[in-house]
mmCIF file as Biopython writes it, N, C-alpha, C and O atoms, coordinates in Angstrom:
data_model
#
loop_
_atom_site.group_PDB
_atom_site.id
_atom_site.type_symbol
_atom_site.label_atom_id
_atom_site.label_alt_id
_atom_site.label_comp_id
_atom_site.label_asym_id
_atom_site.label_entity_id
_atom_site.label_seq_id
_atom_site.pdbx_PDB_ins_code
_atom_site.Cartn_x
_atom_site.Cartn_y
_atom_site.Cartn_z
_atom_site.occupancy
_atom_site.B_iso_or_equiv
_atom_site.auth_seq_id
_atom_site.auth_asym_id
_atom_site.pdbx_PDB_model_num
ATOM 1   N N  . MET A ? 1  ? 69.317 67.983 203.270 1.0 0.0 1  A 1 
ATOM 2   C CA . MET A ? 1  ? 68.739 67.966 201.945 1.0 0.0 1  A 1 
ATOM 3   C C  . MET A ? 1  ? 68.332 66.526 201.617 1.0 0.0 1  A 1 
ATOM 4   O O  . MET A ? 1  ? 69.095 65.588 201.850 1.0 0.0 1  A 1 
ATOM 5   N N  . LYS A ? 2  ? 67.149 66.368 201.087 1.0 0.0 2  A 1 
ATOM 6   C CA . LYS A ? 2  ? 66.600 65.054 200.764 1.0 0.0 2  A 1 
ATOM 7   C C  . LYS A ? 2  ? 66.600 64.871 199.244 1.0 0.0 2  A 1 
ATOM 8   O O  . LYS A ? 2  ? 65.939 65.619 198.522 1.0 0.0 2  A 1 
ATOM 9   N N  . ILE A ? 3  ? 67.350 63.867 198.763 1.0 0.0 3  A 1 
ATOM 10  C CA . ILE A ? 3  ? 67.492 63.625 197.325 1.0 0.0 3  A 1 
ATOM 11  C C  . ILE A ? 3  ? 66.910 62.260 196.974 1.0 0.0 3  A 1 
ATOM 12  O O  . ILE A ? 3  ? 67.212 61.266 197.634 1.0 0.0 3  A 1 
ATOM 13  N N  . GLY A ? 4  ? 66.077 62.210 195.936 1.0 0.0 4  A 1 
ATOM 14  C CA . GLY A ? 4  ? 65.564 60.952 195.419 1.0 0.0 4  A 1 
ATOM 15  C C  . GLY A ? 4  ? 66.472 60.441 194.314 1.0 0.0 4  A 1 
ATOM 16  O O  . GLY A ? 4  ? 67.175 61.227 193.678 1.0 0.0 4  A 1 
ATOM 17  N N  . CYS A ? 5  ? 66.467 59.138 194.076 1.0 0.0 5  A 1 
ATOM 18  C CA . CYS A ? 5  ? 67.293 58.540 193.028 1.0 0.0 5  A 1 
ATOM 19  C C  . CYS A ? 5  ? 66.473 57.520 192.263 1.0 0.0 5  A 1 
ATOM 20  O O  . CYS A ? 5  ? 65.776 56.699 192.859 1.0 0.0 5  A 1 
ATOM 21  N N  . ASP A ? 6  ? 66.558 57.575 190.939 1.0 0.0 6  A 1 
ATOM 22  C CA . ASP A ? 6  ? 65.870 56.614 190.084 1.0 0.0 6  A 1 
ATOM 23  C C  . ASP A ? 6  ? 66.894 56.001 189.142 1.0 0.0 6  A 1 
ATOM 24  O O  . ASP A ? 6  ? 67.560 56.717 188.393 1.0 0.0 6  A 1 
ATOM 25  N N  . ASN A ? 7  ? 67.021 54.688 189.176 1.0 0.0 7  A 1 
ATOM 26  C CA . ASN A ? 7  ? 67.942 53.968 188.321 1.0 0.0 7  A 1 
ATOM 27  C C  . ASN A ? 7  ? 67.157 53.420 187.129 1.0 0.0 7  A 1 
ATOM 28  O O  . ASN A ? 7  ? 66.427 52.439 187.265 1.0 0.0 7  A 1 
ATOM 29  N N  . LEU A ? 8  ? 67.305 54.046 185.974 1.0 0.0 8  A 1 
ATOM 30  C CA . LEU A ? 8  ? 66.559 53.636 184.777 1.0 0.0 8  A 1 
ATOM 31  C C  . LEU A ? 8  ? 67.369 52.629 183.966 1.0 0.0 8  A 1 
ATOM 32  O O  . LEU A ? 8  ? 68.379 52.984 183.359 1.0 0.0 8  A 1 
ATOM 33  N N  . ALA A ? 9  ? 66.928 51.387 183.959 1.0 0.0 9  A 1 
ATOM 34  C CA . ALA A ? 9  ? 67.649 50.331 183.249 1.0 0.0 9  A 1 
ATOM 35  C C  . ALA A ? 9  ? 67.395 50.380 181.746 1.0 0.0 9  A 1 
ATOM 36  O O  . ALA A ? 9  ? 68.265 50.009 180.957 1.0 0.0 9  A 1 
ATOM 37  N N  . GLU A ? 10 ? 66.198 50.839 181.340 1.0 0.0 10 A 1 
ATOM 38  C CA . GLU A ? 10 ? 65.880 50.959 179.920 1.0 0.0 10 A 1 
ATOM 39  C C  . GLU A ? 10 ? 64.650 51.838 179.747 1.0 0.0 10 A 1 
ATOM 40  O O  . GLU A ? 10 ? 63.918 52.103 180.701 1.0 0.0 10 A 1 
ATOM 41  N N  . PHE A ? 11 ? 64.435 52.282 178.524 1.0 0.0 11 A 1 
ATOM 42  C CA . PHE A ? 11 ? 63.276 53.108 178.189 1.0 0.0 11 A 1 
ATOM 43  C C  . PHE A ? 11 ? 62.207 52.197 177.592 1.0 0.0 11 A 1 
ATOM 44  O O  . PHE A ? 11 ? 62.280 51.824 176.421 1.0 0.0 11 A 1 
ATOM 45  N N  . LEU A ? 12 ? 61.209 51.841 178.412 1.0 0.0 12 A 1 
ATOM 46  C CA . LEU A ? 12 ? 60.169 50.902 177.998 1.0 0.0 12 A 1 
ATOM 47  C C  . LEU A ? 12 ? 58.977 51.618 177.385 1.0 0.0 12 A 1 
ATOM 48  O O  . LEU A ? 12 ? 58.586 52.701 177.820 1.0 0.0 12 A 1 
ATOM 49  N N  . TYR A ? 13 ? 58.412 50.990 176.369 1.0 0.0 13 A 1 
ATOM 50  C CA . TYR A ? 13 ? 57.190 51.491 175.747 1.0 0.0 13 A 1 
ATOM 51  C C  . TYR A ? 13 ? 56.420 50.301 175.208 1.0 0.0 13 A 1 
ATOM 52  O O  . TYR A ? 13 ? 56.917 49.584 174.339 1.0 0.0 13 A 1 
ATOM 53  N N  . GLY A ? 14 ? 55.224 50.084 175.707 1.0 0.0 14 A 1 
ATOM 54  C CA . GLY A ? 14 ? 54.377 48.965 175.285 1.0 0.0 14 A 1 
ATOM 55  C C  . GLY A ? 14 ? 53.589 49.315 174.035 1.0 0.0 14 A 1 
ATOM 56  O O  . GLY A ? 14 ? 52.384 49.558 174.097 1.0 0.0 14 A 1 
ATOM 57  N N  . PHE A ? 15 ? 54.281 49.339 172.897 1.0 0.0 15 A 1 
ATOM 58  C CA . PHE A ? 15 ? 53.658 49.764 171.645 1.0 0.0 15 A 1 
ATOM 59  C C  . PHE A ? 15 ? 52.436 48.919 171.287 1.0 0.0 15 A 1 
ATOM 60  O O  . PHE A ? 15 ? 51.397 49.464 170.913 1.0 0.0 15 A 1 
ATOM 61  N N  . ASP A ? 16 ? 52.548 47.596 171.396 1.0 0.0 16 A 1 
ATOM 62  C CA . ASP A ? 16 ? 51.420 46.723 171.041 1.0 0.0 16 A 1 
ATOM 63  C C  . ASP A ? 16 ? 50.198 47.010 171.907 1.0 0.0 16 A 1 
ATOM 64  O O  . ASP A ? 16 ? 49.076 47.093 171.408 1.0 0.0 16 A 1 
ATOM 65  N N  . GLU A ? 17 ? 50.427 47.159 173.204 1.0 0.0 17 A 1 
ATOM 66  C CA . GLU A ? 17 ? 49.314 47.454 174.111 1.0 0.0 17 A 1 
ATOM 67  C C  . GLU A ? 17 ? 48.728 48.842 173.832 1.0 0.0 17 A 1 
ATOM 68  O O  . GLU A ? 17 ? 47.516 49.038 173.917 1.0 0.0 17 A 1 
ATOM 69  N N  . TYR A ? 18 ? 49.590 49.795 173.501 1.0 0.0 18 A 1 
ATOM 70  C CA . TYR A ? 18 ? 49.120 51.139 173.143 1.0 0.0 18 A 1 
ATOM 71  C C  . TYR A ? 18 ? 48.229 51.067 171.901 1.0 0.0 18 A 1 
ATOM 72  O O  . TYR A ? 18 ? 47.164 51.683 171.856 1.0 0.0 18 A 1 
ATOM 73  N N  . GLN A ? 19 ? 48.670 50.316 170.902 1.0 0.0 19 A 1 
ATOM 74  C CA . GLN A ? 19 ? 47.902 50.164 169.662 1.0 0.0 19 A 1 
ATOM 75  C C  . GLN A ? 19 ? 46.550 49.503 169.911 1.0 0.0 19 A 1 
ATOM 76  O O  . GLN A ? 19 ? 45.577 49.805 169.219 1.0 0.0 19 A 1 
ATOM 77  N N  . LYS A ? 20 ? 46.480 48.604 170.892 1.0 0.0 20 A 1 
ATOM 78  C CA . LYS A ? 20 ? 45.223 47.913 171.226 1.0 0.0 20 A 1 
ATOM 79  C C  . LYS A ? 20 ? 44.298 48.797 172.062 1.0 0.0 20 A 1 
ATOM 80  O O  . LYS A ? 20 ? 43.155 48.424 172.325 1.0 0.0 20 A 1 
ATOM 81  N N  . GLY A ? 21 ? 44.788 49.962 172.479 1.0 0.0 21 A 1 
ATOM 82  C CA . GLY A ? 21 ? 43.968 50.875 173.267 1.0 0.0 21 A 1 
ATOM 83  C C  . GLY A ? 21 ? 44.009 50.623 174.762 1.0 0.0 21 A 1 
ATOM 84  O O  . GLY A ? 21 ? 43.196 51.173 175.505 1.0 0.0 21 A 1 
ATOM 85  N N  . ASN A ? 22 ? 44.937 49.807 175.208 1.0 0.0 22 A 1 
ATOM 86  C CA . ASN A ? 22 ? 45.062 49.528 176.637 1.0 0.0 22 A 1 
ATOM 87  C C  . ASN A ? 22 ? 45.619 50.773 177.343 1.0 0.0 22 A 1 
ATOM 88  O O  . ASN A ? 22 ? 46.748 51.178 177.066 1.0 0.0 22 A 1 
ATOM 89  N N  . PRO A ? 23 ? 44.848 51.380 178.243 1.0 0.0 23 A 1 
ATOM 90  C CA . PRO A ? 23 ? 45.327 52.600 178.903 1.0 0.0 23 A 1 
ATOM 91  C C  . PRO A ? 23 ? 46.480 52.344 179.876 1.0 0.0 23 A 1 
ATOM 92  O O  . PRO A ? 23 ? 47.130 53.288 180.324 1.0 0.0 23 A 1 
ATOM 93  N N  . ASP A ? 24 ? 46.735 51.089 180.203 1.0 0.0 24 A 1 
ATOM 94  C CA . ASP A ? 24 ? 47.799 50.739 181.142 1.0 0.0 24 A 1 
ATOM 95  C C  . ASP A ? 24 ? 49.043 50.210 180.436 1.0 0.0 24 A 1 
ATOM 96  O O  . ASP A ? 24 ? 49.791 49.415 181.005 1.0 0.0 24 A 1 
ATOM 97  N N  . TYR A ? 25 ? 49.271 50.657 179.172 1.0 0.0 25 A 1 
ATOM 98  C CA . TYR A ? 25 ? 50.458 50.205 178.449 1.0 0.0 25 A 1 
ATOM 99  C C  . TYR A ? 25 ? 51.718 50.654 179.173 1.0 0.0 25 A 1 
ATOM 100 O O  . TYR A ? 25 ? 51.706 51.665 179.875 1.0 0.0 25 A 1 
ATOM 101 N N  . ARG A ? 26 ? 52.812 49.901 179.006 1.0 0.0 26 A 1 
ATOM 102 C CA . ARG A ? 26 ? 54.079 50.224 179.682 1.0 0.0 26 A 1 
ATOM 103 C C  . ARG A ? 26 ? 54.658 51.509 179.124 1.0 0.0 26 A 1 
ATOM 104 O O  . ARG A ? 26 ? 54.679 51.718 177.912 1.0 0.0 26 A 1 
ATOM 105 N N  . SER A ? 27 ? 55.124 52.361 180.008 1.0 0.0 27 A 1 
ATOM 106 C CA . SER A ? 27 ? 55.727 53.626 179.601 1.0 0.0 27 A 1 
ATOM 107 C C  . SER A ? 27 ? 56.677 54.099 180.693 1.0 0.0 27 A 1 
ATOM 108 O O  . SER A ? 27 ? 56.248 54.412 181.804 1.0 0.0 27 A 1 
ATOM 109 N N  . THR A ? 28 ? 57.956 54.150 180.379 1.0 0.0 28 A 1 
ATOM 110 C CA . THR A ? 28 ? 58.933 54.648 181.345 1.0 0.0 28 A 1 
ATOM 111 C C  . THR A ? 28 ? 58.606 56.077 181.733 1.0 0.0 28 A 1 
ATOM 112 O O  . THR A ? 28 ? 58.716 56.436 182.906 1.0 0.0 28 A 1 
ATOM 113 N N  . THR A ? 29 ? 58.208 56.897 180.775 1.0 0.0 29 A 1 
ATOM 114 C CA . THR A ? 29 ? 57.895 58.292 181.059 1.0 0.0 29 A 1 
ATOM 115 C C  . THR A ? 29 ? 56.767 58.404 182.080 1.0 0.0 29 A 1 
ATOM 116 O O  . THR A ? 29 ? 56.866 59.179 183.031 1.0 0.0 29 A 1 
ATOM 117 N N  . ARG A ? 30 ? 55.711 57.647 181.892 1.0 0.0 30 A 1 
ATOM 118 C CA . ARG A ? 30 ? 54.594 57.689 182.847 1.0 0.0 30 A 1 
ATOM 119 C C  . ARG A ? 30 ? 55.015 57.167 184.211 1.0 0.0 30 A 1 
ATOM 120 O O  . ARG A ? 30 ? 54.615 57.710 185.240 1.0 0.0 30 A 1 
ATOM 121 N N  . ASP A ? 31 ? 55.832 56.100 184.218 1.0 0.0 31 A 1 
ATOM 122 C CA . ASP A ? 31 ? 56.317 55.551 185.483 1.0 0.0 31 A 1 
ATOM 123 C C  . ASP A ? 31 ? 57.148 56.578 186.246 1.0 0.0 31 A 1 
ATOM 124 O O  . ASP A ? 31 ? 57.005 56.713 187.462 1.0 0.0 31 A 1 
ATOM 125 N N  . VAL A ? 32 ? 58.015 57.300 185.540 1.0 0.0 32 A 1 
ATOM 126 C CA . VAL A ? 32 ? 58.870 58.295 186.188 1.0 0.0 32 A 1 
ATOM 127 C C  . VAL A ? 32 ? 58.035 59.471 186.675 1.0 0.0 32 A 1 
ATOM 128 O O  . VAL A ? 32 ? 58.283 59.987 187.765 1.0 0.0 32 A 1 
ATOM 129 N N  . LYS A ? 33 ? 57.050 59.907 185.892 1.0 0.0 33 A 1 
ATOM 130 C CA . LYS A ? 33 ? 56.176 60.995 186.341 1.0 0.0 33 A 1 
ATOM 131 C C  . LYS A ? 33 ? 55.454 60.613 187.632 1.0 0.0 33 A 1 
ATOM 132 O O  . LYS A ? 33 ? 55.321 61.428 188.546 1.0 0.0 33 A 1 
ATOM 133 N N  . LYS A ? 34 ? 54.989 59.359 187.695 1.0 0.0 34 A 1 
ATOM 134 C CA . LYS A ? 34 ? 54.313 58.879 188.898 1.0 0.0 34 A 1 
ATOM 135 C C  . LYS A ? 34 ? 55.289 58.867 190.078 1.0 0.0 34 A 1 
ATOM 136 O O  . LYS A ? 34 ? 54.942 59.296 191.178 1.0 0.0 34 A 1 
ATOM 137 N N  . LEU A ? 35 ? 56.505 58.376 189.846 1.0 0.0 35 A 1 
ATOM 138 C CA . LEU A ? 35 ? 57.519 58.345 190.891 1.0 0.0 35 A 1 
ATOM 139 C C  . LEU A ? 35 ? 57.844 59.747 191.404 1.0 0.0 35 A 1 
ATOM 140 O O  . LEU A ? 35 ? 57.965 59.959 192.611 1.0 0.0 35 A 1 
ATOM 141 N N  . ILE A ? 36 ? 57.984 60.697 190.490 1.0 0.0 36 A 1 
ATOM 142 C CA . ILE A ? 36 ? 58.280 62.073 190.881 1.0 0.0 36 A 1 
ATOM 143 C C  . ILE A ? 36 ? 57.156 62.623 191.759 1.0 0.0 36 A 1 
ATOM 144 O O  . ILE A ? 36 ? 57.416 63.291 192.760 1.0 0.0 36 A 1 
ATOM 145 N N  . GLY A ? 37 ? 55.922 62.345 191.386 1.0 0.0 37 A 1 
ATOM 146 C CA . GLY A ? 37 ? 54.792 62.783 192.203 1.0 0.0 37 A 1 
ATOM 147 C C  . GLY A ? 37 ? 54.849 62.199 193.606 1.0 0.0 37 A 1 
ATOM 148 O O  . GLY A ? 37 ? 54.593 62.899 194.587 1.0 0.0 37 A 1 
ATOM 149 N N  . GLU A ? 38 ? 55.187 60.908 193.702 1.0 0.0 38 A 1 
ATOM 150 C CA . GLU A ? 38 ? 55.291 60.260 195.011 1.0 0.0 38 A 1 
ATOM 151 C C  . GLU A ? 38 ? 56.435 60.862 195.833 1.0 0.0 38 A 1 
ATOM 152 O O  . GLU A ? 38 ? 56.295 61.098 197.034 1.0 0.0 38 A 1 
ATOM 153 N N  . LEU A ? 39 ? 57.564 61.104 195.167 1.0 0.0 39 A 1 
ATOM 154 C CA . LEU A ? 39 ? 58.715 61.663 195.881 1.0 0.0 39 A 1 
ATOM 155 C C  . LEU A ? 39 ? 58.459 63.096 196.330 1.0 0.0 39 A 1 
ATOM 156 O O  . LEU A ? 39 ? 58.948 63.518 197.378 1.0 0.0 39 A 1 
ATOM 157 N N  . LYS A ? 40 ? 57.695 63.845 195.540 1.0 0.0 40 A 1 
ATOM 158 C CA . LYS A ? 40 ? 57.357 65.216 195.943 1.0 0.0 40 A 1 
ATOM 159 C C  . LYS A ? 40 ? 56.556 65.215 197.241 1.0 0.0 40 A 1 
ATOM 160 O O  . LYS A ? 40 ? 56.757 66.073 198.101 1.0 0.0 40 A 1 
ATOM 161 N N  . THR A ? 41 ? 55.647 64.246 197.379 1.0 0.0 41 A 1 
ATOM 162 C CA . THR A ? 41 ? 54.859 64.184 198.619 1.0 0.0 41 A 1 
ATOM 163 C C  . THR A ? 41 ? 55.737 63.829 199.811 1.0 0.0 41 A 1 
ATOM 164 O O  . THR A ? 41 ? 55.375 64.112 200.954 1.0 0.0 41 A 1 
ATOM 165 N N  . GLU A ? 42 ? 56.894 63.208 199.552 1.0 0.0 42 A 1 
ATOM 166 C CA . GLU A ? 42 ? 57.850 62.900 200.617 1.0 0.0 42 A 1 
ATOM 167 C C  . GLU A ? 42 ? 58.783 64.074 200.898 1.0 0.0 42 A 1 
ATOM 168 O O  . GLU A ? 42 ? 59.609 64.015 201.809 1.0 0.0 42 A 1 
ATOM 169 N N  . GLY A ? 43 ? 58.646 65.141 200.108 1.0 0.0 43 A 1 
ATOM 170 C CA . GLY A ? 43 ? 59.407 66.355 200.362 1.0 0.0 43 A 1 
ATOM 171 C C  . GLY A ? 43 ? 60.844 66.336 199.866 1.0 0.0 43 A 1 
ATOM 172 O O  . GLY A ? 43 ? 61.727 66.892 200.519 1.0 0.0 43 A 1 
ATOM 173 N N  . ILE A ? 44 ? 61.097 65.698 198.711 1.0 0.0 44 A 1 
ATOM 174 C CA . ILE A ? 44 ? 62.466 65.687 198.197 1.0 0.0 44 A 1 
ATOM 175 C C  . ILE A ? 44 ? 62.855 67.080 197.710 1.0 0.0 44 A 1 
ATOM 176 O O  . ILE A ? 44 ? 62.010 67.880 197.308 1.0 0.0 44 A 1 
ATOM 177 N N  . ASP A ? 45 ? 64.143 67.340 197.758 1.0 0.0 45 A 1 
ATOM 178 C CA . ASP A ? 45 ? 64.682 68.606 197.273 1.0 0.0 45 A 1 
ATOM 179 C C  . ASP A ? 45 ? 65.238 68.491 195.864 1.0 0.0 45 A 1 
ATOM 180 O O  . ASP A ? 45 ? 65.426 69.503 195.188 1.0 0.0 45 A 1 
ATOM 181 N N  . GLY A ? 46 ? 65.502 67.278 195.414 1.0 0.0 46 A 1 
ATOM 182 C CA . GLY A ? 46 ? 66.066 67.056 194.089 1.0 0.0 46 A 1 
ATOM 183 C C  . GLY A ? 46 ? 65.949 65.598 193.702 1.0 0.0 46 A 1 
ATOM 184 O O  . GLY A ? 46 ? 65.592 64.754 194.524 1.0 0.0 46 A 1 
ATOM 185 N N  . LEU A ? 47 ? 66.252 65.303 192.449 1.0 0.0 47 A 1 
ATOM 186 C CA . LEU A ? 47 ? 66.153 63.940 191.931 1.0 0.0 47 A 1 
ATOM 187 C C  . LEU A ? 47 ? 67.343 63.653 191.028 1.0 0.0 47 A 1 
ATOM 188 O O  . LEU A ? 47 ? 67.689 64.462 190.168 1.0 0.0 47 A 1 
ATOM 189 N N  . VAL A ? 48 ? 67.966 62.500 191.228 1.0 0.0 48 A 1 
ATOM 190 C CA . VAL A ? 48 ? 69.056 62.039 190.381 1.0 0.0 48 A 1 
ATOM 191 C C  . VAL A ? 48 ? 68.515 60.935 189.489 1.0 0.0 48 A 1 
ATOM 192 O O  . VAL A ? 48 ? 67.950 59.956 189.976 1.0 0.0 48 A 1 
ATOM 193 N N  . MET A ? 49 ? 68.688 61.093 188.183 1.0 0.0 49 A 1 
ATOM 194 C CA . MET A ? 49 ? 68.288 60.067 187.227 1.0 0.0 49 A 1 
ATOM 195 C C  . MET A ? 49 ? 69.558 59.342 186.777 1.0 0.0 49 A 1 
ATOM 196 O O  . MET A ? 49 ? 70.358 59.901 186.026 1.0 0.0 49 A 1 
ATOM 197 N N  . ASP A ? 50 ? 69.741 58.120 187.225 1.0 0.0 50 A 1 
ATOM 198 C CA . ASP A ? 50 ? 70.949 57.347 186.941 1.0 0.0 50 A 1 
ATOM 199 C C  . ASP A ? 50 ? 70.735 56.547 185.655 1.0 0.0 50 A 1 
ATOM 200 O O  . ASP A ? 50 ? 69.960 55.592 185.629 1.0 0.0 50 A 1 
ATOM 201 N N  . LEU A ? 51 ? 71.428 56.947 184.597 1.0 0.0 51 A 1 
ATOM 202 C CA . LEU A ? 51 ? 71.312 56.285 183.293 1.0 0.0 51 A 1 
ATOM 203 C C  . LEU A ? 51 ? 72.580 55.508 182.920 1.0 0.0 51 A 1 
ATOM 204 O O  . LEU A ? 51 ? 72.726 55.074 181.777 1.0 0.0 51 A 1 
ATOM 205 N N  . ARG A ? 52 ? 73.486 55.333 183.869 1.0 0.0 52 A 1 
ATOM 206 C CA . ARG A ? 52 ? 74.787 54.726 183.558 1.0 0.0 52 A 1 
ATOM 207 C C  . ARG A ? 52 ? 74.689 53.357 182.923 1.0 0.0 52 A 1 
ATOM 208 O O  . ARG A ? 52 ? 75.439 53.072 181.989 1.0 0.0 52 A 1 
ATOM 209 N N  . ASN A ? 53 ? 73.808 52.506 183.382 1.0 0.0 53 A 1 
ATOM 210 C CA . ASN A ? 53 ? 73.698 51.147 182.838 1.0 0.0 53 A 1 
ATOM 211 C C  . ASN A ? 53 ? 72.459 50.970 181.976 1.0 0.0 53 A 1 
ATOM 212 O O  . ASN A ? 53 ? 71.988 49.851 181.774 1.0 0.0 53 A 1 
ATOM 213 N N  . ASN A ? 54 ? 71.936 52.078 181.469 1.0 0.0 54 A 1 
ATOM 214 C CA . ASN A ? 54 ? 70.741 52.025 180.637 1.0 0.0 54 A 1 
ATOM 215 C C  . ASN A ? 54 ? 71.084 51.397 179.295 1.0 0.0 54 A 1 
ATOM 216 O O  . ASN A ? 54 ? 71.967 51.867 178.578 1.0 0.0 54 A 1 
ATOM 217 N N  . GLY A ? 55 ? 70.365 50.319 178.967 1.0 0.0 55 A 1 
ATOM 218 C CA . GLY A ? 55 ? 70.616 49.587 177.733 1.0 0.0 55 A 1 
ATOM 219 C C  . GLY A ? 55 ? 69.890 50.138 176.522 1.0 0.0 55 A 1 
ATOM 220 O O  . GLY A ? 55 ? 69.990 49.572 175.433 1.0 0.0 55 A 1 
ATOM 221 N N  . GLY A ? 56 ? 69.161 51.232 176.690 1.0 0.0 56 A 1 
ATOM 222 C CA . GLY A ? 56 ? 68.442 51.819 175.558 1.0 0.0 56 A 1 
ATOM 223 C C  . GLY A ? 56 ? 66.974 51.470 175.611 1.0 0.0 56 A 1 
ATOM 224 O O  . GLY A ? 56 ? 66.358 51.476 176.677 1.0 0.0 56 A 1 
ATOM 225 N N  . GLY A ? 57 ? 66.421 51.169 174.460 1.0 0.0 57 A 1 
ATOM 226 C CA . GLY A ? 57 ? 64.997 50.851 174.380 1.0 0.0 57 A 1 
ATOM 227 C C  . GLY A ? 57 ? 64.321 51.770 173.387 1.0 0.0 57 A 1 
ATOM 228 O O  . GLY A ? 57 ? 64.847 52.029 172.305 1.0 0.0 57 A 1 
ATOM 229 N N  . SER A ? 58 ? 63.163 52.257 173.758 1.0 0.0 58 A 1 
ATOM 230 C CA . SER A ? 58 ? 62.356 53.093 172.883 1.0 0.0 58 A 1 
ATOM 231 C C  . SER A ? 58 ? 62.928 54.509 172.799 1.0 0.0 58 A 1 
ATOM 232 O O  . SER A ? 58 ? 63.011 55.213 173.805 1.0 0.0 58 A 1 
ATOM 233 N N  . LEU A ? 59 ? 63.317 54.915 171.604 1.0 0.0 59 A 1 
ATOM 234 C CA . LEU A ? 59 ? 63.818 56.273 171.402 1.0 0.0 59 A 1 
ATOM 235 C C  . LEU A ? 59 ? 62.740 57.294 171.725 1.0 0.0 59 A 1 
ATOM 236 O O  . LEU A ? 59 ? 63.033 58.350 172.285 1.0 0.0 59 A 1 
ATOM 237 N N  . MET A ? 60 ? 61.488 56.987 171.375 1.0 0.0 60 A 1 
ATOM 238 C CA . MET A ? 60 ? 60.382 57.894 171.659 1.0 0.0 60 A 1 
ATOM 239 C C  . MET A ? 60 ? 60.250 58.129 173.166 1.0 0.0 60 A 1 
ATOM 240 O O  . MET A ? 60 ? 60.029 59.261 173.594 1.0 0.0 60 A 1 
ATOM 241 N N  . GLU A ? 61 ? 60.382 57.081 173.967 1.0 0.0 61 A 1 
ATOM 242 C CA . GLU A ? 61 ? 60.309 57.232 175.420 1.0 0.0 61 A 1 
ATOM 243 C C  . GLU A ? 61 ? 61.489 58.029 175.951 1.0 0.0 61 A 1 
ATOM 244 O O  . GLU A ? 61 ? 61.322 58.859 176.844 1.0 0.0 61 A 1 
ATOM 245 N N  . ALA A ? 62 ? 62.670 57.789 175.419 1.0 0.0 62 A 1 
ATOM 246 C CA . ALA A ? 62 ? 63.854 58.526 175.861 1.0 0.0 62 A 1 
ATOM 247 C C  . ALA A ? 62 ? 63.680 60.014 175.612 1.0 0.0 62 A 1 
ATOM 248 O O  . ALA A ? 62 ? 64.014 60.835 176.466 1.0 0.0 62 A 1 
ATOM 249 N N  . ILE A ? 63 ? 63.158 60.362 174.445 1.0 0.0 63 A 1 
ATOM 250 C CA . ILE A ? 63 ? 62.933 61.774 174.102 1.0 0.0 63 A 1 
ATOM 251 C C  . ILE A ? 63 ? 61.820 62.367 174.955 1.0 0.0 63 A 1 
ATOM 252 O O  . ILE A ? 63 ? 61.945 63.490 175.443 1.0 0.0 63 A 1 
ATOM 253 N N  . ASP A ? 64 ? 60.709 61.608 175.142 1.0 0.0 64 A 1 
ATOM 254 C CA . ASP A ? 64 ? 59.611 62.110 175.957 1.0 0.0 64 A 1 
ATOM 255 C C  . ASP A ? 64 ? 60.052 62.371 177.393 1.0 0.0 64 A 1 
ATOM 256 O O  . ASP A ? 64 ? 59.622 63.344 178.013 1.0 0.0 64 A 1 
ATOM 257 N N  . LEU A ? 65 ? 60.902 61.508 177.914 1.0 0.0 65 A 1 
ATOM 258 C CA . LEU A ? 65 ? 61.340 61.641 179.294 1.0 0.0 65 A 1 
ATOM 259 C C  . LEU A ? 65 ? 62.363 62.762 179.470 1.0 0.0 65 A 1 
ATOM 260 O O  . LEU A ? 65 ? 62.282 63.533 180.426 1.0 0.0 65 A 1 
ATOM 261 N N  . THR A ? 66 ? 63.304 62.852 178.570 1.0 0.0 66 A 1 
ATOM 262 C CA . THR A ? 66 ? 64.407 63.798 178.744 1.0 0.0 66 A 1 
ATOM 263 C C  . THR A ? 66 ? 64.195 65.107 178.015 1.0 0.0 66 A 1 
ATOM 264 O O  . THR A ? 66 ? 64.864 66.094 178.322 1.0 0.0 66 A 1 
ATOM 265 N N  . GLY A ? 67 ? 63.287 65.143 177.064 1.0 0.0 67 A 1 
ATOM 266 C CA . GLY A ? 67 ? 63.033 66.339 176.282 1.0 0.0 67 A 1 
ATOM 267 C C  . GLY A ? 67 ? 63.894 66.355 175.029 1.0 0.0 67 A 1 
ATOM 268 O O  . GLY A ? 67 ? 64.958 65.738 174.993 1.0 0.0 67 A 1 
ATOM 269 N N  . PRO A ? 68 ? 63.439 67.053 174.010 1.0 0.0 68 A 1 
ATOM 270 C CA . PRO A ? 68 ? 64.196 67.112 172.759 1.0 0.0 68 A 1 
ATOM 271 C C  . PRO A ? 68 ? 65.483 67.900 172.925 1.0 0.0 68 A 1 
ATOM 272 O O  . PRO A ? 68 ? 65.574 68.818 173.740 1.0 0.0 68 A 1 
ATOM 273 N N  . VAL A ? 69 ? 66.469 67.521 172.138 1.0 0.0 69 A 1 
ATOM 274 C CA . VAL A ? 69 ? 67.763 68.214 172.139 1.0 0.0 69 A 1 
ATOM 275 C C  . VAL A ? 69 ? 67.867 68.983 170.834 1.0 0.0 69 A 1 
ATOM 276 O O  . VAL A ? 69 ? 67.703 68.412 169.756 1.0 0.0 69 A 1 
ATOM 277 N N  . TYR A ? 70 ? 68.138 70.269 170.928 1.0 0.0 70 A 1 
ATOM 278 C CA . TYR A ? 70 ? 68.251 71.111 169.722 1.0 0.0 70 A 1 
ATOM 279 C C  . TYR A ? 70 ? 69.682 71.537 169.523 1.0 0.0 70 A 1 
ATOM 280 O O  . TYR A ? 70 ? 69.988 72.249 168.566 1.0 0.0 70 A 1 
#
């Protein structure tokens, strides 16, 4: 079984760049989506998201990445 691992240190969001219309603004969610796509092409069977040392960051990015909790 092939498992990918991503160690997320913080939830980044380049709000200023987003406001300026820069399409390449920083976004943890977009970075992780790109990583997942790359790992899928390598044939992973699963992915571990390591948040143990995550210092926080953008709440909006955390919710976008993990999904809302009801």
